[in-house]
C-alpha positions in Angstrom: 5.0 -26.9 -10.3 5.1 -26.6 -6.8 8.3 -24.5 -6.6 6.3 -22.2 -9.5 3.5 -21.6 -6.9 5.7 -20.4 -4.6 7.6 -18.2 -6.7 7.1 -14.2 -5.8 5.5 -12.2 -8.5 7.8 -10.1 -11.2 10.2 -7.6 -9.9 8.1 -4.4 -11.4 4.8 -5.6 -9.7 6.0 -4.4 -6.5 5.6 -0.8 -8.2 2.2 -1.7 -9.7 1.0 -2.7 -5.9 2.0 0.2 -4.5 0.1 2.6 -6.7 -3.2 0.8 -6.4 -2.6 0.6 -2.9 -2.1 4.6 -3.0 -5.4 4.7 -5.2 -7.4 2.9 -2.6 -6.2 5.2 0.0 -7.0 8.0 -2.4 -10.6 6.8 -2.9 -11.3 5.6 0.8 -10.5 9.5 1.8 -13.3 10.6 -0.3 -16.3 7.9 0.9 -16.2 8.8 5.0 -17.7 6.5 6.5 -18.0 3.9 3.3 -20.0 2.6 0.9 -20.5 -1.1 0.4 -20.6 -0.5 -3.4 -17.3 1.0 -4.0 -15.8 -0.8 -0.8 -16.8 -4.1 -3.0 -14.8 -2.7 -6.2 -11.7 -1.2 -4.2 -11.5 -4.4 -2.5 -12.1 -6.8 -5.4 -9.5 -4.7 -7.6 -6.9 -5.1 -4.4 -7.7 -9.1 -4.6 -6.8 -9.6 -8.3 -4.0 -7.7 -7.8 -3.4 -9.9 -4.7 -4.1 -13.1 -6.6 -1.3 -12.7 -9.2 1.6 -12.7 -6.5 3.3 -15.6 -4.8 4.5 -16.9 -1.2 5.1 -13.7 1.5 5.8 -13.2 4.9 3.7 -11.3 7.0 2.6 -11.2 10.9 0.1 -13.8 11.4 -0.6 -12.4 15.0 -1.7 -9.4 13.2 -2.9 -10.7 9.9 -5.3 -13.6 11.6 -7.1 -11.2 14.3 -7.7 -8.7 11.5 -9.6 -12.1 9.5 -11.2 -13.2 12.3 -12.5 -9.6 13.1 -14.1 -9.7 10.2 -15.2 -12.9 10.0 -17.1 -12.1 13.3 -18.6 -8.9 12.1 -19.6 -10.6 9.0 -21.2 -13.4 10.8 -22.9 -10.4 13.4 -24.5 -8.8 10.5 -25.9 -11.8 8.5 -27.6 -12.5 11.9 -28.9 -9.2 12.0 -30.0 -8.3 8.7 -29.8 -11.6 6.5 -27.2 -10.5 3.9 -23.4 -9.6 3.5 -24.0 -5.8 2.5 -25.5 -4.1 6.0 -22.6 -4.2 8.3 -19.3 -3.2 9.5 -17.8 -6.3 7.3 -18.8 -5.0 4.0 -16.3 -2.5 3.8 -13.7 -3.4 6.8 -12.9 -6.2 5.0 -11.0 -4.2 3.4 -8.2 -4.0 6.1 -6.7 -7.6 6.0 -6.6 -7.4 2.3 -4.7 -4.1 2.6 -2.1 -5.3 5.3 -1.6 -8.7 3.5 -1.6 -6.7 0.1 1.4 -4.6 1.8 3.5 -7.7 2.7 4.8 -7.6 -0.9 6.4 -4.3 -0.9 9.9 -4.2 -0.7 11.2 -1.5 1.9 11.8 1.3 -1.0 8.2 0.7 -2.2 6.7 0.8 1.4 8.5 4.0 1.8 7.4 5.4 -1.6 3.8 4.5 -0.4 3.9 6.1 2.8 5.1 9.0 1.1 2.8 9.2 -1.4 -0.1 8.8 1.3 1.2 11.4 3.5 1.4 14.2 0.7 -2.1 13.6 -0.3 -3.2 14.0 3.2 -0.8 17.5 3.2 -2.5 18.3 -0.3 -5.8 17.9 1.3 -5.1 20.2 4.3 -4.7 22.7 1.8 -7.6 22.1 0.3 -9.1 22.5 3.6 -7.5 26.1 4.2 -8.5 27.1 0.9 -12.4 25.9 1.5 -12.3 27.6 4.6 -11.3 31.0 2.9 -13.6 30.7 0.6 -16.4 30.1 2.8 -15.4 33.0 4.9 -15.7 35.5 1.6 -18.9 34.2 1.8 -19.8 34.7 5.6 -20.5 31.0 5.8 -17.2 30.0 7.5 -17.5 27.0 10.4 -15.0 24.3 11.7 -13.3 22.3 9.0 -14.5 19.1 7.9 -12.2 18.8 4.8 -12.2 15.9 2.6 -14.4 14.0 5.6 -17.0 16.3 6.5 -16.9 16.0 9.5 -14.7 17.9 11.9 -13.2 15.4 14.4 -12.8 13.0 11.3 -10.6 15.4 9.4 -8.7 16.5 12.8 -8.1 12.4 13.0 -6.9 11.9 10.1 -4.8 15.1 10.0 -2.9 14.1 13.0 -1.8 10.8 11.4 -1.0 12.8 8.6 1.3 15.1 10.6 3.4 12.0 12.2 3.4 10.5 8.6 5.1 13.3 7.3 7.6 13.4 10.3 8.6 10.2 9.8 9.1 10.5 6.1 11.3 13.8 6.6 13.0 11.8 9.6 13.9 9.2 6.3 15.8 12.2 4.6 18.1 12.4 7.4 19.4 16.3 6.7 19.5 16.0 2.9 18.5 20.0 1.7 16.3 18.0 -1.2 13.8 19.7 -3.0 11.5 16.8 -2.0 12.1 17.4 1.8 11.2 21.0 1.8 8.1 20.0 -0.2 7.5 17.8 2.7 8.2 20.5 5.5 5.8 22.8 3.9 2.8 20.3 3.9 3.6 19.4 7.6 3.0 23.7 8.3 -0.3 23.1 6.4 -1.2 19.9 8.0 -0.8 22.0 11.4 -3.0 25.0 10.4 -5.9 22.9 8.8 -5.6 21.0 12.2 -6.3 24.3 13.8 -8.9 25.0 11.8 -11.0 21.6 12.9 -11.3 22.7 16.5 -11.4 19.0 17.4 -10.4 18.9 21.1 -10.0 15.0 20.8 -7.9 15.4 17.9 -6.2 17.9 19.9 -5.8 15.7 22.9 -4.6 12.7 20.8 -2.0 15.1 18.8 -0.3 15.9 22.1 -0.1 12.3 23.8 1.6 11.1 20.3 4.0 14.3 20.9 5.0 12.9 24.3 5.3 9.3 23.0 7.6 10.5 19.7 9.6 12.7 21.9 10.1 9.6 23.9 10.7 6.8 22.3 13.1 9.5 19.6 15.0 10.5 23.0 14.6 13.5 22.3 16.6 16.1 24.0 14.8 18.8 26.3 15.6 21.8 23.8 14.3 19.7 20.8 11.1 19.2 22.2 10.8 22.6 22.9 11.7 23.4 19.4 9.1 21.1 18.2 6.7 22.8 20.3 7.7 25.8 19.0 7.4 24.6 15.3 3.6 23.0 16.3 2.2 26.4 18.0 3.5 28.2 15.0 1.5 26.5 12.4 -1.6 26.0 14.8 -1.5 29.8 15.4 -1.7 30.6 12.2 -4.4 28.4 12.0 -6.4 30.2 15.1 -5.8 33.4 13.6 -7.3 31.9 10.0 -10.3 30.2 12.0 -11.2 33.9 14.7 -11.0 35.8 11.3 -13.3 33.9 9.1 -15.7 32.7 11.9 -15.7 35.0 14.6 -14.9 38.3 13.1 -16.3 37.3 9.9 -12.9 39.4 7.8 -13.2 37.1 4.9 -10.5 39.6 3.3 -8.2 38.8 6.1 -8.1 35.6 5.2 -7.1 36.1 2.1 -4.2 37.9 3.2 -3.6 35.0 5.7 -3.5 32.6 3.6 -0.7 34.7 1.6 1.3 34.2 4.5 0.5 30.7 5.1 1.6 30.1 1.9 4.8 32.2 2.3 5.5 30.2 6.1 5.1 26.9 4.3 7.7 28.2 1.1 10.2 29.0 4.1 9.4 26.2 6.5 13.2 25.4 6.3 14.1 28.9 7.0 12.0 29.1 10.4 13.7 25.9 11.6 17.1 27.2 11.3 16.0 30.1 13.0 15.1 28.2 16.0 18.3 26.2 16.1 20.0 29.5 16.0 18.3 31.8 17.8 18.1 29.3 21.6 15.8 31.7 23.4 12.6 32.0 20.3 11.6 28.5 20.9 10.8 28.8 24.7 9.0 32.4 23.3 7.1 31.1 20.9 6.0 28.1 22.9 4.9 29.8 25.8 3.1 32.0 23.7 1.5 28.9 22.2 0.7 27.4 25.6 -1.2 30.9 26.5 -2.8 31.1 23.1 -4.3 27.7 23.7 -6.5 28.8 26.3 -8.2 30.9 23.1 -9.6 27.6 21.8 -12.0 26.8 25.4 -14.0 30.3 24.2 -14.4 29.3 20.5 -15.8 26.3 21.7 -17.1 26.7 24.7 -19.2 24.0 24.4 -16.6 21.4 24.5 -16.7 20.7 28.4 -20.6 19.7 27.9 -19.6 17.4 24.7 -16.7 15.8 27.0 -19.2 14.4 29.4 -21.6 13.2 27.2 -19.1 11.3 25.6 -18.7 9.9 29.4 -22.4 9.4 29.5 -22.2 7.5 26.4 -19.5 5.1 27.1 -21.6 4.5 30.3 -24.5 3.4 28.5 -22.7 1.6 26.2 -21.0 -0.4 29.1 -24.0 -1.6 30.2 -24.7 -3.5 26.7 -21.8 -5.5 26.7 -23.2 -8.4 28.6 -26.5 -8.4 26.9 -24.9 -10.7 24.1 -20.9 -11.2 24.6 -20.3 -13.5 21.8 -21.6 -11.6 18.6 -23.2 -8.5 20.3 -26.4 -6.9 19.8 -25.9 -6.3 16.1 -24.5 -3.8 13.8 -25.8 -0.3 14.3 -28.3 -1.5 16.8 -27.0 0.2 19.9 -28.9 4.0 18.5 -32.1 1.7 18.7 -31.9 0.4 21.9 -30.1 3.9 23.3 -33.7 5.7 22.0 -35.9 2.9 23.9 -33.9 3.0 27.0 -34.4 5.5 29.6 -31.3 7.0 29.5 -30.1 10.2 27.5 -30.6 9.5 23.9 -27.3 10.7 22.2 -28.7 10.7 18.7 -25.6 9.3 17.2 -24.6 5.7 15.1 -21.4 5.0 17.1 -20.9 5.3 20.7 -17.5 7.5 21.1 -15.2 5.2 22.0 -14.7 2.4 19.0 -14.0 -0.4 22.0 -16.6 -0.3 23.8 -18.8 -0.2 20.5 -17.1 -3.1 18.5 -17.9 -4.8 22.1 -21.3 -4.1 22.4 -22.2 -4.1 18.6 -20.2 -7.5 17.4 -19.1 -8.8 20.6 -16.2 -9.1 23.0 -14.3 -11.5 20.6 -14.1 -8.8 18.4 -13.3 -6.1 20.6 -10.6 -9.0 22.0 -9.3 -9.3 18.5 -8.5 -5.4 18.0 -7.1 -5.2 21.3 -4.8 -8.3 20.6 -3.7 -6.0 17.2 -2.8 -3.2 19.1 -0.8 -5.1 21.4 1.3 -6.8 18.6 2.0 -4.0 16.9 3.8 -1.9 20.2 6.0 -5.2 20.1 7.5 -4.0 16.4 10.3 -1.4 16.3 8.5 1.6 14.8 10.6 4.5 14.7 9.7 7.6 16.7 7.0 9.2 14.3 5.4 6.4 13.6 5.2 5.0 17.1 3.6 8.4 17.9 1.0 8.3 14.9 -0.6 5.0 16.3 -0.7 6.2 19.7 -2.6 9.3 18.7 -5.2 7.5 16.6 -5.3 5.1 19.3 -6.1 8.0 22.1 -8.2 9.7 19.7 -10.6 6.3 19.4 -10.6 6.2 23.0 -13.1 9.1 22.5 -14.0 9.4 18.9 -15.3 7.5 15.8 -12.2 7.5 13.7 -11.6 4.0 13.0 -15.3 4.0 11.2 -13.6 6.3 8.6 -12.7 4.2 5.7 -9.4 5.9 5.4 -8.0 6.0 9.0 -7.0 2.0 9.4 -5.7 1.6 6.0 -3.5 4.6 6.4 -2.1 3.4 9.7 -1.3 0.0 7.9 0.8 1.9 5.4 2.2 4.5 7.8 3.9 1.7 9.9 4.6 -0.5 7.0 8.1 0.1 7.1 8.9 -1.5 10.8 7.9 -5.5 10.2 8.9 -8.2 12.7 8.3 -11.7 13.7 6.9 -12.4 10.5 6.0 -15.6 9.1 6.0 -17.6 5.6 2.7 -17.4 4.2 2.7 -20.1 1.3 1.2 -19.2 -2.1 -2.0 -20.9 -2.0 -2.4 -19.5 1.3 -2.3 -15.8 0.2 -4.2 -16.6 -2.7 -6.9 -18.5 -0.7 -7.3 -15.5 1.4 -7.4 -13.0 -1.4 -9.8 -15.4 -3.1 -12.6 -16.1 -0.3 -12.4 -11.8 0.0 -12.8 -11.3 -3.5 -15.8 -13.7 -3.4 -17.2 -11.4 -0.7 -16.8 -8.4 -2.7 -18.5 -9.7 -5.7 -21.0 -10.9 -3.4 -21.3 -6.9 -2.1 -21.3 -5.8 -5.0 -24.1 -7.8 -6.7 -26.1 -7.3 -3.7 -25.8 -3.3 -3.8 -26.5 -3.3 -7.9 -29.8 -5.5 -7.2 
């Protein structure tokens, strides 16, 4: 009987898990900051799949802190609201479930899942470009919010998506396959859509992630300049599209630019070859891109003021860290405290620094758990693009709130899932117990949401 419990699920079940994880990610991208009912249904679906599994190997130094973080979050929410649906745990409890369920996938299935997620973000970028063009034709174009409805959150997911696409392309090596060309086309679309967000935080995080990727991949200076040229070209088209649609209000020109973008995406591989063959082209395009970057400051003249406001917001949050250091002041409570204190009122629900916000509302222990996960992640041997993507997301969350958009963390988990190290055996009974406990939580949340 014991041996039977320790067995893994049938081999074909791995593909099923990969599919439901992708469907979960797809749905999470559509619900933004989250909804307890939808998150509960998704979580229950994942837990049912998990209960059908057996033993696995997983990094307990990531899984346990994720569980601990959500346990503290649940307790803090309960003490504040007296229930389990009003708080971060009602939605973020998905994170450890997704991480544990991912451990049942073989390397091939993990790569397939990453490709599906990256492709969806590329398609979402294409849809965003079309949305912007339609708005331009109606003289109502503005910064691209896309599937999230928020330019900064959209910028964050596009940045991670670009690194995920690069990781997928890297796994295909130098094979000139249709799939590789498809991913190269999506890469250009993601860069163009990223430019349309005009998210300064995303741009800065993207730049840091590029530097990390280049260093980890031991990229030569020439290759780095070539990469900079590719990025400058893609984002440059996006800036032109934004100027035509938002500043000049020339919707008809946006239509022609969209046709150009489609052709540029179709022949992205040819552009790569051109940069390799014509060595003078990459430095010129990269330099033009650097000079053109100053244009963004004119398109968003309030960027400096926004940055200063976020610094003031962080300073305000630091003042509350010791008010209730164990369990925090409670989820969604900082806004009320900020309204009542004599400091500047920021009129937002989240401090634009995730660690500070978690420390304030959930307590320092919860913040330390997240720090532990981050440190543990950097001990893993990921490829250069994955490491760049994780670093970019980390940097962005030090100045924004992407962590609270439900799709962000699962995307990072699924993107980094192919490089597990220092794993521990987790018996079937322990894994099923974890899935069972979270399943009960999700059922409770569904019931409370419907009542």
